[in-house]
LOKOLTOR-535686 format. One record per residue: x, y negated, z negated of N, C-alpha, C, O, CB in turn; residue in three letters. Coordinates in steps of 0.001 Angstrom, whole numbers, plus 524288, in hexadecimal, padded with zeros to 5 digits. Atoms other than C-alpha are relative to their C-alpha. Glycine has a CB too. Example, Ala and Ser with C-alpha at 12.3 -4.5 7.8 and 13.67 -1.06 7.14 Angstrom:
BEGIN
<n_east->8037A n_north->804A6 n_up->80000 ca_east->8300C ca_north->81194 ca_up->7E188 c_east->80384 c_north->7FB50 c_up->80000 o_east->80790 o_north->7FB63 o_up->7FD67 cb_east->7FC20 cb_north->7FFE5 cb_up->7FB22 r->ALA>
<n_east->7FCCC n_north->804A6 n_up->8003C ca_east->83566 ca_north->80424 ca_up->7E41C c_east->7FCFE c_north->7FBBE c_up->7FD26 o_east->7FEFB o_north->7F76A o_up->7FC7D cb_east->8019E cb_north->7FE32 cb_up->80587 r->SER>
This chain:
BEGIN
<n_east->8000A n_north->7FCE7 n_up->7FD6B ca_east->7BF18 ca_north->17888 ca_up->44FC4 c_east->800B2 c_north->7FBCF c_up->8079D o_east->803F3 o_north->7FB9B o_up->80B26 cb_east->7FA77 cb_north->803B7 cb_up->7FDA5 r->MET>
<n_east->7FFD1 n_north->8030A n_up->7FCC6 ca_east->7BB09 ca_north->16F09 ca_up->4597D c_east->80525 c_north->7FC2A c_up->80164 o_east->80718 o_north->7FBF2 o_up->805C8 cb_east->7FC1A cb_north->7FDE9 cb_up->7FEDA r->ILE>
<n_east->7FBF9 n_north->80330 n_up->7FEE3 ca_east->7C646 ca_north->164AD ca_up->456E5 c_east->804D3 c_north->80304 c_up->800F4 o_east->808D4 o_north->800D6 o_up->8027D cb_east->800A3 cb_north->7FC56 cb_up->7FC02 r->THR>
<n_east->7FC12 n_north->7FCDE n_up->7FDC2 ca_east->7CEBD ca_north->17010 ca_up->4592D c_east->7FF9B c_north->7FF61 c_up->805B8 o_east->802BF o_north->7FCCB o_up->80848 cb_east->7FF90 cb_north->8059A cb_up->7FE5E r->GLY>
<n_east->801D2 n_north->800A1 n_up->7FAB8 ca_east->7C81A ca_north->1718D ca_up->4664F c_east->80396 c_north->7F940 c_up->802F2 o_east->806F3 o_north->7F92C o_up->80661 cb_east->7F7FD cb_north->7FFA9 cb_up->7FF3C r->ILE>
<n_east->7FF97 n_north->80470 n_up->7FEDF ca_east->7CA83 ca_north->1632C ca_up->4686C c_east->804C2 c_north->7FC47 c_up->7FEFE o_east->805A9 o_north->7F7C8 o_up->80072 cb_east->7FC5D cb_north->7FEA2 cb_up->7FE43 r->GLY>
<n_east->7F99F n_north->8021C n_up->7FF0A ca_east->7D8CD ca_north->16165 ca_up->464E0 c_east->80207 c_north->80447 c_up->8045A o_east->80644 o_north->80389 o_up->8067F cb_east->80482 cb_north->80058 cb_up->7F97B r->LEU>
<n_east->7FBED n_north->7FCAB n_up->7FBEA ca_east->7DC40 ca_north->16CD0 ca_up->46E5F c_east->7FE56 c_north->7FC74 c_up->8054F o_east->801C1 o_north->7FAD7 o_up->80848 cb_east->7FE6A cb_north->8080E cb_up->800C7 r->ILE>
<n_east->800DB n_north->80314 n_up->7FBA5 ca_east->7D536 ca_north->16558 ca_up->478C1 c_east->80283 c_north->7FB08 c_up->80141 o_east->80319 o_north->7F9B6 o_up->805D7 cb_east->7FB81 cb_north->7FF26 cb_up->80003 r->LEU>
<n_east->7FE20 n_north->803E6 n_up->7FFA0 ca_east->7DB64 ca_north->1591F ca_up->475D9 c_east->805BF c_north->800FA c_up->80132 o_east->80835 o_north->7FD90 o_up->80386 cb_east->7FEB6 cb_north->7FD47 cb_up->7FBF4 r->VAL>
<n_east->7F95F n_north->7FD7D n_up->800C4 ca_east->7E913 ca_north->15F23 ca_up->47574 c_east->7FFF4 c_north->8015D c_up->8057C o_east->802DE o_north->7FF3D o_up->808AA cb_east->80195 cb_north->8061B cb_up->7FB3A r->ILE>
<n_east->7FF86 n_north->7FF4C n_up->7FB1B ca_east->7E576 ca_north->1658D ca_up->48140 c_east->7FFDD c_north->7FB8B c_up->80582 o_east->80204 o_north->7FC55 o_up->809BC cb_east->7FC83 cb_north->8034D cb_up->8001A r->GLY>
<n_east->80114 n_north->802E7 n_up->7FC45 ca_east->7E187 ca_north->15A21 ca_up->4892E c_east->80602 c_north->7FC2F c_up->7FF30 o_east->8069F o_north->7F9E8 o_up->80361 cb_east->7F9AA cb_north->7FD35 cb_up->7FF57 r->ALA>
<n_east->7FD30 n_north->802A0 n_up->801AD ca_east->7EDEC ca_north->15288 ca_up->483AD c_east->804B0 c_north->80149 c_up->803BD o_east->80728 o_north->7FE0F o_up->80650 cb_east->80034 cb_north->80090 cb_up->7FAA6 r->MET>
<n_east->7FC88 n_north->7FEB2 n_up->7FD7E ca_east->7F72A ca_north->15C81 ca_up->489B1 c_east->7FE81 c_north->7FF94 c_up->80591 o_east->801E1 o_north->7FE14 o_up->808A5 cb_east->80189 cb_north->8046A cb_up->7FE57 r->LEU>
<n_east->80073 n_north->80027 n_up->7FA51 ca_east->7F014 ca_north->15D2F ca_up->496D1 c_east->80173 c_north->7F901 c_up->80214 o_east->802C5 o_north->7F852 o_up->806A7 cb_east->7F914 cb_north->80255 cb_up->8019B r->TYR>
<n_east->7FEF7 n_north->805BD n_up->7FE46 ca_east->7F243 ca_north->14CFC ca_up->497E4 c_east->80484 c_north->7FE1A c_up->7FF72 o_east->805A3 o_north->7F990 o_up->80093 cb_east->7FD2F cb_north->7FC85 cb_up->7FDB5 r->LEU>
<n_east->7FB14 n_north->80105 n_up->7FFF4 ca_east->7FFFE ca_north->14EAE ca_up->494DD c_east->801F7 c_north->80251 c_up->80491 o_east->80583 o_north->8006C o_up->80735 cb_east->80270 cb_north->80182 cb_up->7FB8E r->LYS>
<n_east->7FD4D n_north->7FCAA n_up->7FC5D ca_east->801C9 ca_north->15976 ca_up->49E3B c_east->7FECB c_north->7FE24 c_up->80743 o_east->800E5 o_north->7FF87 o_up->80B5C cb_east->7FD90 cb_north->8067A cb_up->7FE48 r->GLN>
<n_east->800A3 n_north->8020E n_up->7FBCA ca_east->7FAC5 ca_north->15132 ca_up->4A830 c_east->802F2 c_north->7FC10 c_up->801E4 o_east->803E5 o_north->7FB83 o_up->80692 cb_east->7FC28 cb_north->7FEEF cb_up->80018 r->MET>
<n_east->7FD3C n_north->80440 n_up->80001 ca_east->802AC ca_north->144F5 ca_up->4A529 c_east->806DE c_north->802BC c_up->80215 o_east->80A71 o_north->8007A o_up->8045F cb_east->7FF2C cb_north->7FCF8 cb_up->7F964 r->ASP>
<n_east->7FB4D n_north->7FEB6 n_up->7FE37 ca_east->80DE5 ca_north->14E06 ca_up->4A738 c_east->80094 c_north->801DA c_up->8060A o_east->804EA o_north->8011D o_up->807FB cb_east->801B1 cb_north->803D0 cb_up->7FC8F r->ASN>
<n_east->80246 n_north->80056 n_up->7FA75 ca_east->80902 ca_north->15172 ca_up->4B567 c_east->80142 c_north->7FC5C c_up->8024D o_east->8050E o_north->7FBB3 o_up->8052F cb_east->7FB22 cb_north->7FFF4 cb_up->8009B r->VAL>
<n_east->7FF1A n_north->804E6 n_up->7FC10 ca_east->806FF ca_north->14573 ca_up->4BA20 c_east->805A0 c_north->7FBFD c_up->80057 o_east->80766 o_north->7F9BE o_up->80434 cb_east->7FB5B cb_north->7FC21 cb_up->7FE7B r->SER>
<n_east->7FA2F n_north->800A8 n_up->7FECE ca_east->814B1 ca_north->140D7 ca_up->4B568 c_east->80311 c_north->802E0 c_up->8036E o_east->8060D o_north->80036 o_up->80618 cb_east->8027F cb_north->80082 cb_up->7FC07 r->GLU>
<n_east->7FD03 n_north->7FC22 n_up->7FC7B ca_east->81AD6 ca_north->14BD0 ca_up->4BCFA c_east->7FDBC c_north->8001B c_up->80635 o_east->7FF61 o_north->80242 o_up->80A2F cb_east->7FF67 cb_north->80618 cb_up->7FD4A r->ARG>
<n_east->7FFA6 n_north->80128 n_up->7F8AA ca_east->81428 ca_north->14744 ca_up->4C963 c_east->80160 c_north->7FABE c_up->800B2 o_east->80329 o_north->7F9B7 o_up->8050A cb_east->7F9D2 cb_north->800B6 cb_up->803D4 r->ALA>
<n_east->7FE0B n_north->805F4 n_up->8004E ca_east->81739 ca_north->13965 ca_up->4C776 c_east->8058A c_north->80156 c_up->8013A o_east->80775 o_north->80016 o_up->80575 cb_east->7FF26 cb_north->7FC82 cb_up->7F9DC r->VAL>
<n_east->7F9C7 n_north->7FF89 n_up->7FF72 ca_east->825A0 ca_north->13DB7 ca_up->4C5A5 c_east->8021D c_north->80397 c_up->80510 o_east->806A9 o_north->80365 o_up->8069E cb_east->80256 cb_north->802D9 cb_up->7FA66 r->SER>
<n_east->7FEE7 n_north->7FC67 n_up->7FA02 ca_east->82525 ca_north->147E6 ca_up->4D2C9 c_east->80073 c_north->7FC6A c_up->803C2 o_east->80423 o_north->7FBBD o_up->806C5 cb_east->7FB28 cb_north->80432 cb_up->80235 r->GLN>
<n_east->7FF0C n_north->8046C n_up->7FB07 ca_east->81FB4 ca_north->13BF6 ca_up->4DAF0 c_east->803FC c_north->7FC3F c_up->800BE o_east->805F7 o_north->7FAAF o_up->804D5 cb_east->7FC16 cb_north->7FCAB cb_up->80054 r->LYS>
<n_east->7FC1D n_north->804EE n_up->800D6 ca_east->8289D ca_north->131D5 ca_up->4D551 c_east->8055E c_north->8025E c_up->803C6 o_east->80764 o_north->7FF67 o_up->806F9 cb_east->801C9 cb_north->7FEC7 cb_up->7F829 r->ILE>
<n_east->7FB6A n_north->7FDA0 n_up->7FF71 ca_east->834A9 ca_north->13C52 ca_up->4D8E6 c_east->7FFCC c_north->80218 c_up->805A9 o_east->80376 o_north->80420 o_up->80804 cb_east->800E2 cb_north->8041B cb_up->7FBBF r->LYS>
<n_east->8004A n_north->7FD99 n_up->7FAA1 ca_east->82DF3 ca_north->13FC2 ca_up->4E631 c_east->7FFBB c_north->7FB43 c_up->80412 o_east->80078 o_north->7FB83 o_up->808D0 cb_east->7FAB9 cb_north->803F8 cb_up->8008D r->ALA>
<n_east->7FFCD n_north->804F9 n_up->7FB63 ca_east->82CC5 ca_north->1321B ca_up->4EC29 c_east->80288 c_north->7FC3A c_up->7FFB3 o_east->80225 o_north->7F8A8 o_up->802E5 cb_east->7FBEC cb_north->7FD76 cb_up->80104 r->GLU>
<n_east->7FCF7 n_north->80609 n_up->801EA ca_east->8357F ca_north->1283E ca_up->4E60A c_east->80715 c_north->802DA c_up->7FF26 o_east->808C3 o_north->80712 o_up->7FD8F cb_east->7FC50 cb_north->7FCA9 cb_up->7F7B5 r->TYR>
<n_east->7FB79 n_north->7FD6A n_up->7FE4B ca_east->84343 ca_north->12962 ca_up->4E8AA c_east->80243 c_north->7FFA2 c_up->7F883 o_east->7FF99 o_north->7FD5A o_up->7F538 cb_east->80425 cb_north->7FC0A cb_up->80625 r->PRO>
<n_east->7FCE9 n_north->7FFC5 n_up->803D8 ca_east->84E0F ca_north->12C1B ca_up->4DC01 c_east->7FFC5 c_north->7FB2B c_up->7FBD6 o_east->7FE7B o_north->7FB7E o_up->7F737 cb_east->804CB cb_north->800B0 cb_up->80248 r->PRO>
<n_east->7FF19 n_north->803CE n_up->80255 ca_east->85046 ca_north->11EFA ca_up->4D844 c_east->7FB15 c_north->7FBB1 c_up->7FF95 o_east->7FB81 o_north->7F731 o_up->7FDF1 cb_east->80470 cb_north->7FE67 cb_up->80245 r->GLU>
<n_east->804E8 n_north->802DE n_up->8024D ca_east->842C2 ca_north->119C3 ca_up->4D707 c_east->7FBC9 c_north->802BA c_up->7FCCF o_east->7F7C6 o_north->800A7 o_up->7FB29 cb_east->7FD31 cb_north->7FDC8 cb_up->80438 r->SER>
<n_east->80265 n_north->7FBEA n_up->803C6 ca_east->83DDF ca_north->1265C ca_up->4CF51 c_east->7FF2D c_north->7FCC6 c_up->7FB9C o_east->7FAD9 o_north->7FAF8 o_up->7FA8C cb_east->80394 cb_north->8052D cb_up->7FE93 r->GLN>
<n_east->80097 n_north->80129 n_up->8066E ca_east->84099 ca_north->12123 ca_up->4C1CD c_east->7FB35 c_north->7FAFB c_up->7FF89 o_east->7F771 o_north->7FB39 o_up->7FC8E cb_east->806FD cb_north->7FD81 cb_up->7FCFD r->LYS>
<n_east->80407 n_north->8042D n_up->7FF94 ca_east->83932 ca_north->1126F ca_up->4C644 c_east->7FA8C c_north->801E5 c_up->7FF65 o_east->7F808 o_north->8009B o_up->7FB81 cb_east->80066 cb_north->7FD50 cb_up->80519 r->GLN>
<n_east->803EE n_north->7FE37 n_up->7FDAC ca_east->82DC6 ca_north->1192B ca_up->4CBAD c_east->7FF7A c_north->80374 c_up->7F86C o_east->7FDB0 o_north->80115 o_up->7F4A4 cb_east->80144 cb_north->803C6 cb_up->8074E r->VAL>
<n_east->8013C n_north->7FCE8 n_up->806CD ca_east->82D1E ca_north->122BE ca_up->4BD32 c_east->7FD6B c_north->7FC59 c_up->7FC5F o_east->7F945 o_north->7FD3E o_up->7FA1E cb_east->80613 cb_north->801CA cb_up->7FC3B r->PHE>
<n_east->7FE78 n_north->8024C n_up->80379 ca_east->82FD8 ca_north->11716 ca_up->4B58F c_east->7F9C7 c_north->7FC18 c_up->800FA o_east->7F765 o_north->7F955 o_up->7FDD7 cb_east->80698 cb_north->7FDCF cb_up->80085 r->GLU>
<n_east->80690 n_north->8042F n_up->7FE5A ca_east->8222B ca_north->11007 ca_up->4BCBC c_east->7FD4F c_north->802E8 c_up->7FCDF o_east->7FB4E o_north->800E3 o_up->7F8FF cb_east->7FC7D cb_north->7FFC8 cb_up->80728 r->ILE>
<n_east->802DC n_north->7FE3D n_up->80090 ca_east->81BD9 ca_north->11B9E ca_up->4BA63 c_east->7FEEC c_north->801F8 c_up->7F9BC o_east->7FAAB o_north->8031C o_up->7F7CE cb_east->80071 cb_north->80286 cb_up->803A1 r->TYR>
<n_east->8016F n_north->80073 n_up->8062F ca_east->81F35 ca_north->11D2B ca_up->4AB10 c_east->7FCE9 c_north->7FA29 c_up->7FE14 o_east->7F994 o_north->7F9E1 o_up->7FA9F cb_east->8061D cb_north->80076 cb_up->7FC7D r->GLN>
<n_east->801AE n_north->80552 n_up->80121 ca_east->81BF2 ca_north->10EBF ca_up->4AA58 c_east->7F977 c_north->80065 c_up->80097 o_east->7F61A o_north->7FF8F o_up->7FD42 cb_east->802FC cb_north->7FB83 cb_up->80453 r->HIS>
<n_east->8064A n_north->7FF14 n_up->80092 ca_east->80EAE ca_north->11162 ca_up->4AEED c_east->7FCE7 c_north->803F1 c_up->7FE10 o_east->7F81A o_north->80408 o_up->7FE58 cb_east->7FE08 cb_north->7FFF3 cb_up->803FE r->LEU>
<n_east->800CF n_north->7FB6E n_up->80502 ca_east->80DCC ca_north->11D77 ca_up->4A5D3 c_east->7FE98 c_north->7FB15 c_up->7FA99 o_east->7FA4C o_north->7F9DD o_up->7F8D1 cb_east->807A9 cb_north->804DA cb_up->7FE87 r->LYS>
<n_east->801A7 n_north->80421 n_up->80485 ca_east->80E7B ca_north->11308 ca_up->49AD8 c_east->7FADD c_north->7FDC2 c_up->80099 o_east->7F7A9 o_north->7FDD1 o_up->7FD03 cb_east->803B9 cb_north->7FB42 cb_up->7FFB9 r->ILE>
<n_east->8042D n_north->80359 n_up->7FFE7 ca_east->8042E ca_north->10B36 ca_up->4A089 c_east->7FA48 c_north->8021E c_up->80185 o_east->7F66D o_north->7FFA6 o_up->802FD cb_east->80182 cb_north->7FC17 cb_up->80369 r->LYS>
<n_east->803AF n_north->7FC0E n_up->7FE13 ca_east->7FB9C ca_north->11795 ca_up->4A300 c_east->7FE87 c_north->7FEF4 c_up->80583 o_east->7F9FC o_north->7FD78 o_up->8060A cb_east->7FB28 cb_north->80032 cb_up->7FCAD r->GLU>
<n_east->80155 n_north->8002D n_up->7FC20 ca_east->7FAEE ca_north->116AF ca_up->4AFA8 c_east->802D2 c_north->802E5 c_up->80390 o_east->80235 o_north->801B8 o_up->8082F cb_east->7FF7C cb_north->7FBFF cb_up->800C6 r->LEU>
<n_east->7FE03 n_north->7FAB0 n_up->7FC85 ca_east->80318 ca_north->122E2 ca_up->4B57B c_east->7FBEA c_north->80207 c_up->80252 o_east->7FD8F o_north->805E7 o_up->804A6 cb_east->8028B cb_north->804BC cb_up->7FCE1 r->GLU>
<n_east->801FD n_north->7FAE5 n_up->7FC95 ca_east->7F8DD ca_north->1299A ca_up->4BBDE c_east->7FEDE c_north->7FC10 c_up->80438 o_east->7FBCD o_north->7FE16 o_up->80752 cb_east->7FA43 cb_north->8045A cb_up->7FDA1 r->GLY>
<n_east->7FFBB n_north->802B9 n_up->7FB56 ca_east->7F932 ca_north->11E3A ca_up->4C61D c_east->8045C c_north->8002C c_up->80352 o_east->804B3 o_north->7FE80 o_up->807D2 cb_east->7FF44 cb_north->7FB77 cb_up->7FF15 r->LEU>
<n_east->7FA7E n_north->800E7 n_up->7FD32 ca_east->806D9 ca_north->12005 ca_up->4C924 c_east->801FD c_north->80417 c_up->80473 o_east->805C7 o_north->803F5 o_up->80768 cb_east->8045E cb_north->80019 cb_up->7FB90 r->PHE>
<n_east->8002A n_north->7FBD9 n_up->7FA5B ca_east->80471 ca_north->12C12 ca_up->4D27B c_east->7FE59 c_north->7FD2B c_up->803B8 o_east->800F7 o_north->7FD1E o_up->807C0 cb_east->7FC1C cb_north->80530 cb_up->8001B r->LEU>
<n_east->8023B n_north->80496 n_up->7FC1A ca_east->7FC9B ca_north->12212 ca_up->4D9D5 c_east->80489 c_north->7FCA8 c_up->800AF o_east->8070C o_north->7FCF5 o_up->804C6 cb_east->7FACF cb_north->7FC57 cb_up->7FDA1 r->LYS>
<n_east->7FBA6 n_north->8048C n_up->8007E ca_east->8066B ca_north->117EB ca_up->4D771 c_east->80341 c_north->80280 c_up->80527 o_east->802E3 o_north->80031 o_up->8095B cb_east->80406 cb_north->7FFA5 cb_up->7F91B r->ILE>
<n_east->7FC01 n_north->7FCF7 n_up->7FDEA ca_east->81196 ca_north->1234D ca_up->4DE2B c_east->7FE2E c_north->7FF42 c_up->80510 o_east->80088 o_north->7FC98 o_up->8084D cb_east->800BB cb_north->805B6 cb_up->7FE11 r->LEU>
<n_east->801CC n_north->800A8 n_up->7FA83 ca_east->80823 ca_north->1251C ca_up->4E9DD c_east->7FF51 c_north->7FC4C c_up->80262 o_east->801FB o_north->7FC8C o_up->80661 cb_east->7FC8D cb_north->8018C cb_up->800E9 r->ASP>
<n_east->800B0 n_north->805BD n_up->7FE3E ca_east->80498 ca_north->11834 ca_up->4EDCB c_east->8058B c_north->7FE25 c_up->800C6 o_east->805D8 o_north->7FC62 o_up->8053C cb_east->7FCCA cb_north->7FC38 cb_up->7FBA5 r->ASP>
<n_east->7FAF6 n_north->801D3 n_up->7FEA3 ca_east->813C1 ca_north->1142B ca_up->4ED6C c_east->802C5 c_north->802B7 c_up->80290 o_east->80774 o_north->801BC o_up->8030A cb_east->8029C cb_north->7FEDB cb_up->7FC99 r->ALA>
<n_east->7FAFE n_north->7FD4F n_up->7FBE2 ca_east->818DE ca_north->11E48 ca_up->4F6B2 c_east->8063B c_north->7FFBD c_up->7FDF3 o_east->809DF o_north->7FF50 o_up->8010E cb_east->80024 cb_north->7FC50 cb_up->80626 r->HIS>
<n_east->7FA1E n_north->7FF7E n_up->7FFD2 ca_east->8258F ca_north->11ECB ca_up->4F016 c_east->802E3 c_north->7FBE7 c_up->7FFC6 o_east->8079D o_north->7FC72 o_up->8007A cb_east->801B0 cb_north->8023B cb_up->8040B r->GLY>
<n_east->7FD33 n_north->803F7 n_up->7FF1F ca_east->828E2 ca_north->11125 ca_up->4EF9B c_east->7FE79 c_north->7FE96 c_up->7FA73 o_east->7FA54 o_north->7FEBD o_up->7F803 cb_east->7FEF2 cb_north->7FC64 cb_up->80500 r->ASN>
<n_east->80013 n_north->8016C n_up->80844 ca_east->82D50 ca_north->10C87 ca_up->4E068 c_east->7FE47 c_north->7FA9F c_up->800A4 o_east->7FD4C o_north->7F83A o_up->7FC96 cb_east->807AA cb_north->7FFF8 cb_up->7FB44 r->LEU>
<n_east->8037F n_north->806AF n_up->80296 ca_east->82784 ca_north->0FE01 ca_up->4E30B c_east->7FC35 c_north->7FEE6 c_up->80094 o_east->7FA23 o_north->7FACA o_up->7FF2D cb_east->80111 cb_north->7FB08 cb_up->8016C r->ASN>
<n_east->8040E n_north->7FE38 n_up->7FFC0 ca_east->81CDA ca_north->1040D ca_up->4E757 c_east->7FBC4 c_north->80198 c_up->7F984 o_east->7F798 o_north->8008F o_up->7F75D cb_east->801C5 cb_north->80439 cb_up->8037D r->GLU>
<n_east->80098 n_north->7FE03 n_up->80686 ca_east->81BEA ca_north->10A1D ca_up->4D9E3 c_east->7FED4 c_north->7FC6C c_up->7FBCC o_east->7FB6E o_north->7FC54 o_up->7F866 cb_east->80508 cb_north->8024B cb_up->7FDE8 r->VAL>
<n_east->80028 n_north->80475 n_up->804A5 ca_east->81E9C ca_north->0FEF9 ca_up->4D252 c_east->7FCB2 c_north->7FDD0 c_up->800CE o_east->7F965 o_north->7FE03 o_up->7FD50 cb_east->803BF cb_north->7FC58 cb_up->7FF13 r->LYS>
<n_east->80482 n_north->8020F n_up->7FDA9 ca_east->81595 ca_north->0F7BB ca_up->4D9B3 c_east->7F9DE c_north->8025F c_up->7FE06 o_east->7F75C o_north->7FFB9 o_up->7FAE3 cb_east->800FA cb_north->80104 cb_up->805DF r->LYS>
<n_east->80435 n_north->7FCF3 n_up->8008D ca_east->809C4 ca_north->1008D ca_up->4D886 c_east->7FF03 c_north->80165 c_up->7F93B o_east->7FACE o_north->800E7 o_up->7F6F4 cb_east->8011D cb_north->80525 cb_up->803C4 r->LEU>
<n_east->801EB n_north->7FFD7 n_up->8063F ca_east->80BD8 ca_north->103E8 ca_up->4C92C c_east->80053 c_north->7FAD5 c_up->7FE1A o_east->7FF42 o_north->7FB29 o_up->7F96C cb_east->80398 cb_north->803BA cb_up->7FC04 r->ALA>
<n_east->80057 n_north->80635 n_up->80207 ca_east->80C86 ca_north->0F502 ca_up->4C61E c_east->7FA64 c_north->7FF7A c_up->801CE o_east->7F77B o_north->7FEA3 o_up->7FE12 cb_east->804AA cb_north->7FAF9 cb_up->80309 r->SER>
<n_east->80523 n_north->7FF1D n_up->7FD82 ca_east->7FFDA ca_north->0F58F ca_up->4CE0C c_east->7FBE4 c_north->80244 c_up->7FC0B o_east->7F89C o_north->7FFAE o_up->7F9AA cb_east->800AC cb_north->803D7 cb_up->804C1 r->LEU>
<n_east->8028A n_north->7FE3A n_up->80477 ca_east->7FA19 ca_north->0FFB1 ca_up->4C54F c_east->7FEE9 c_north->7FD36 c_up->7FB51 o_east->7FA90 o_north->7FB85 o_up->7FA27 cb_east->8023E cb_north->80391 cb_up->7FEA7 r->ALA>
<n_east->7FE6E n_north->802F3 n_up->8047D ca_east->7FDDF ca_north->0F997 ca_up->4B9F7 c_east->7FC76 c_north->7FB63 c_up->7FE5A o_east->7FAC2 o_north->7FA51 o_up->7F9FB cb_east->8052B cb_north->7FE11 cb_up->800FB r->GLU>
<n_east->802D4 n_north->80539 n_up->80048 ca_east->7F6D9 ca_north->0ED55 ca_up->4BC9C c_east->7F9E7 c_north->80027 c_up->800D3 o_east->7F6CE o_north->7FDB5 o_up->7FE13 cb_east->80254 cb_north->7FC5A cb_up->80436 r->ASN>
<n_east->80524 n_north->7FED0 n_up->80034 ca_east->7E9CD ca_north->0F2FD ca_up->4C2D6 c_east->7FD28 c_north->8033E c_up->7FC0A o_east->7F8D8 o_north->80233 o_up->7FA2E cb_east->7FF38 cb_north->801E0 cb_up->80402 r->VAL>
<n_east->80249 n_north->7FA61 n_up->8025E ca_east->7E7D8 ca_north->10040 ca_up->4BB5A c_east->7FEA5 c_north->80455 c_up->8029C o_east->8000A o_north->80443 o_up->80736 cb_east->7FBB8 cb_north->7FF7A cb_up->7FD94 r->GLY>
<n_east->801C6 n_north->7F96B n_up->7FE25 ca_east->7E300 ca_north->10E06 ca_up->4BEC7 c_east->7FD46 c_north->7FE0F c_up->802F1 o_east->80019 o_north->7FD36 o_up->806BD cb_east->7FD0A cb_north->804C5 cb_up->7FC46 r->TRP>
<n_east->80585 n_north->7FFE9 n_up->7FD24 ca_east->7D6BA ca_north->10ABD ca_up->4C57A c_east->80068 c_north->7FC87 c_up->80471 o_east->7FF09 o_north->7FE1B o_up->808C6 cb_east->7FB1A cb_north->7FE19 cb_up->7FC5F r->LYS>
<n_east->7FDEF n_north->80360 n_up->7FB9B ca_east->7DB1E ca_north->0FEE3 ca_up->4CD9A c_east->8046D c_north->80203 c_up->8039D o_east->804A0 o_north->80171 o_up->80862 cb_east->801EB cb_north->7FB36 cb_up->7FDB2 r->ALA>
<n_east->7FB25 n_north->7FDD4 n_up->7FB97 ca_east->7E79E ca_north->10552 ca_up->4D2C8 c_east->7FF06 c_north->8055B c_up->801B6 o_east->801C8 o_north->80769 o_up->80512 cb_east->80640 cb_north->80038 cb_up->7FD61 r->PHE>
<n_east->800CE n_north->7FBBA n_up->7FAA3 ca_east->7E15A ca_north->111AD ca_up->4D74B c_east->7FC27 c_north->80065 c_up->8023A o_east->7FA7A o_north->80494 o_up->803E7 cb_east->80085 cb_north->80507 cb_up->7FF6F r->ILE>
<n_east->80323 n_north->800F9 n_up->7FE32 ca_east->7D757 ca_north->10B29 ca_up->4DBFB c_east->8013E c_north->7FBE4 c_up->804FE o_east->7FE05 o_north->7FA2A o_up->8081E cb_east->7FD2A cb_north->7FF01 cb_up->7FC3A r->GLU>
<n_east->7FC8F n_north->8033C n_up->7FBB6 ca_east->7E145 ca_north->102D8 ca_up->4E512 c_east->7FD41 c_north->7FACD c_up->7FEB9 o_east->7FD4F o_north->7F79F o_up->80254 cb_east->7FF7F cb_north->80213 cb_up->8071D r->ASN>
<n_east->802A8 n_north->80609 n_up->7FF71 ca_east->7D929 ca_north->0F5F3 ca_up->4DF53 c_east->80445 c_north->7FCED c_up->7FCA4 o_east->80435 o_north->7FB91 o_up->7F807 cb_east->7F8E6 cb_north->7FF35 cb_up->7FD13 r->ARG>
<n_east->7FA87 n_north->8054E n_up->800A9 ca_east->7E5F9 ca_north->0ED11 ca_up->4DE89 c_east->80149 c_north->7FCEE c_up->8029B o_east->804E2 o_north->7FA04 o_up->8014E cb_east->804C8 cb_north->800E6 cb_up->7FFB5 r->TRP>
């Protein structure tokens, strides 16, 4: 009985995390479409996918905010985020 409850909780947590991942990706996609010209959107989304592979996708909304619609700034900040890591990037210690 306890094992069944534990299994239900684990499955529920997995579904919740998957839903949150979809919400985050949707927010990034909307922000890219709103702030970047169509010819740059593909490159910006590729940078997001690269950071996602590195498990740094949580920083991407901050990168987009700090880049103010500038593709070169997105590239620079994404590279910086990869080099310094989460905490230093968020605290602007670079």
